[in-house]
C-alpha positions as CSV (number, residue, x, y, z in Angstrom):
1,A,-15.3,236.6,144.7
2,N,-16.2,237.9,141.3
3,E,-14.1,240.8,140.0
4,L,-15.2,243.0,137.3
5,P,-12.8,243.4,134.3
6,D,-10.8,246.6,134.0
7,A,-11.9,249.2,131.5
8,D,-8.6,248.7,129.7
9,E,-9.3,245.0,129.2
10,E,-12.7,245.7,127.8
11,D,-11.2,248.1,125.2
12,K,-8.9,245.3,124.0
13,R,-11.7,242.9,123.3
14,T,-13.3,243.0,119.9
15,C,-16.3,241.3,118.4
16,T,-15.4,238.5,115.9
17,D,-18.9,237.4,115.2
18,V,-19.4,239.9,112.4
19,I,-16.3,238.6,110.5
20,W,-17.5,235.0,110.8
21,L,-21.1,236.1,109.8
22,F,-19.7,237.4,106.5
23,I,-17.6,234.3,105.9
24,F,-20.8,232.2,106.6
25,I,-22.9,234.3,104.2
26,G,-20.1,234.0,101.6
27,F,-20.1,230.2,102.0
28,C,-23.9,230.0,101.7
29,V,-23.9,232.1,98.5
30,S,-21.1,230.0,97.0
31,L,-23.0,226.8,97.9
32,T,-26.2,228.1,96.3
33,G,-24.3,229.1,93.1
34,V,-22.7,225.7,92.8
35,S,-26.0,224.0,93.4
36,F,-27.8,226.0,90.7
37,Y,-24.9,225.4,88.2
38,E,-25.0,221.7,88.8
39,L,-28.8,221.4,88.5
40,S,-28.8,223.4,85.3
41,T,-25.9,221.5,83.6
42,G,-26.2,218.1,85.2
43,N,-28.7,215.3,85.4
44,P,-30.3,215.1,88.9
45,S,-32.3,212.0,88.0
46,Q,-29.0,210.0,88.1
47,L,-28.9,210.6,91.8
48,L,-32.5,209.5,92.3
49,Y,-33.0,206.6,89.9
50,P,-30.9,203.4,89.5
51,S,-28.9,202.8,86.4
52,N,-27.6,199.6,84.8
53,I,-24.0,198.8,84.2
54,E,-24.0,200.8,81.0
55,G,-25.2,203.9,82.8
56,E,-28.7,203.8,81.3
57,L,-31.4,204.9,83.8
58,C,-33.9,202.2,84.6
59,G,-37.4,203.1,83.4
60,S,-36.4,205.6,80.7
61,G,-34.8,205.6,77.2
62,N,-33.8,202.1,76.1
63,Q,-34.9,200.8,79.5
64,T,-38.5,202.0,79.3
65,G,-40.8,199.5,81.0
66,K,-37.9,198.2,83.1
67,P,-38.0,200.4,86.2
68,Y,-36.1,198.1,88.7
69,L,-32.4,197.4,89.0
70,L,-31.2,193.8,89.6
71,Y,-27.7,193.0,90.8
72,F,-26.3,189.7,89.5
73,D,-24.4,188.9,92.7
74,M,-25.4,191.0,95.7
75,T,-22.6,189.5,97.8
76,R,-20.0,191.5,95.8
77,C,-21.8,194.7,96.7
78,A,-21.8,194.1,100.4
79,G,-19.1,195.7,102.7
80,L,-16.8,198.7,102.5
81,P,-15.2,198.0,99.1
82,G,-18.6,197.9,97.4
83,A,-19.7,201.1,99.1
84,I,-16.5,203.0,98.2
85,A,-15.8,201.8,94.6
86,G,-19.3,200.8,93.6
87,C,-20.7,197.4,93.1
88,P,-18.5,195.3,90.7
89,S,-21.4,192.9,90.0
90,P,-23.3,193.4,86.7
91,Q,-26.6,195.2,87.0
92,V,-29.5,195.1,84.7
93,C,-32.8,196.9,84.5
94,V,-35.8,194.5,84.8
95,E,-39.6,194.7,84.4
96,E,-40.2,193.0,87.8
97,C,-38.0,191.7,90.6
98,P,-37.6,187.9,90.8
99,R,-40.3,186.1,92.8
100,T,-38.7,182.7,93.2
101,Y,-35.4,181.0,94.0
102,W,-33.4,179.9,91.0
103,N,-29.7,178.9,90.6
104,S,-27.7,177.9,87.6
105,A,-27.5,174.3,88.7
106,Q,-31.3,174.1,88.0
107,G,-30.6,174.7,84.3
108,K,-32.2,177.1,81.9
109,S,-35.6,178.7,82.5
110,P,-37.7,180.6,79.9
111,D,-38.2,183.3,82.5
112,L,-34.4,183.8,82.8
113,V,-34.2,186.0,79.7
114,Q,-35.6,189.0,81.5
115,F,-32.9,188.9,84.2
116,C,-30.0,188.6,81.8
117,D,-28.1,191.4,80.1
118,N,-29.2,191.8,76.5
119,L,-29.8,188.1,76.1
120,T,-31.8,187.0,73.1
121,P,-33.8,183.8,73.1
122,R,-31.4,182.4,70.4
123,Q,-28.4,183.0,72.7
124,L,-30.2,181.3,75.5
125,E,-30.9,178.3,73.2
126,D,-27.3,178.1,71.8
127,S,-25.3,178.6,75.0
128,S,-25.1,176.6,78.2
129,I,-26.2,178.3,81.4
130,S,-22.7,177.9,82.9
131,Q,-21.2,179.7,79.8
132,L,-23.7,182.6,80.2
133,V,-22.9,182.9,83.9
134,A,-19.1,182.8,83.2
135,E,-19.5,185.5,80.5
136,R,-21.5,187.5,83.1
137,V,-24.5,187.7,80.7
138,C,-26.9,186.0,83.2
139,P,-26.9,185.8,87.0
140,A,-25.7,182.7,88.8
141,Y,-28.7,182.8,91.1
142,L,-31.9,184.7,91.7
143,L,-33.5,185.3,95.1
144,P,-37.1,186.4,95.7
145,S,-36.9,190.2,95.8
146,K,-39.1,193.3,96.4
147,P,-38.5,196.7,94.8
148,I,-37.2,199.2,97.3
149,L,-36.2,202.6,95.9
150,G,-36.1,201.1,92.4
151,R,-33.7,198.2,93.4
152,C,-34.5,194.5,93.7
153,V,-33.8,193.7,97.4
154,P,-33.9,190.1,98.5
155,T,-36.8,189.5,100.9
156,F,-35.2,186.8,103.1
157,G,-34.8,189.3,105.9
158,L,-38.3,190.7,105.5
159,V,-40.3,187.5,106.1
160,R,-41.5,185.4,109.0
161,R,-39.1,183.0,110.8
162,E,-40.5,179.8,109.3
163,E,-40.2,181.2,105.8
164,A,-36.7,182.6,106.6
165,D,-35.5,179.1,107.7
166,R,-36.8,177.6,104.5
167,A,-35.2,180.4,102.6
168,E,-31.8,179.8,104.4
169,R,-31.8,176.2,103.4
170,K,-32.5,177.0,99.8
171,M,-29.8,179.8,99.7
172,N,-27.2,177.4,101.2
173,A,-27.5,175.4,98.0
174,I,-26.9,178.4,95.8
175,R,-23.5,179.1,94.2
176,T,-22.3,182.6,93.2
177,E,-20.9,183.5,89.8
178,D,-17.4,182.5,91.1
179,G,-18.7,179.0,91.9
180,E,-18.5,179.4,95.7
181,V,-21.4,178.6,98.0
182,L,-23.4,181.6,98.7
183,D,-22.5,183.0,102.1
184,I,-25.8,184.4,103.4
185,K,-24.1,185.8,106.5
186,S,-22.3,188.3,104.2
187,L,-25.5,189.6,102.8
């Protein structure tokens, strides 16, 4: 049966909710203060907009007219190391995301300049494509991409099955900047 507590036991019990309420309010005030400080002294757009390897925001400053971020080798960004330490692949701001497949074995293309890092037409003319890839000035390959949150994301997972099979065959012929065959399973 249910027994009622003694009057002595009730006197020993105290309410701790008030103490924790003050601790919680103190935490909320501190969090609000830190947030206002960071917003007033920091640059919140760095959290919202992508930036190239030099820290320039895509679409503003020197990168005006180039609102999208392109990763040279997306395979280096995949997985836990890329999520923790950041993507080690060069990243450039571009006017538009690539619409076709291209790899360095296909040779130079006039459209390639827009996907390289500060490459002049003269440099493109004087250097071999393998040299530009080795120096990490140009990407080793390009995949058709769509802009998602300001980043060029390959579309091979976003297309119909027939197109995906054709895309897989093309990607199996692509080599990364290290010269290895592109492992599409790692993407």
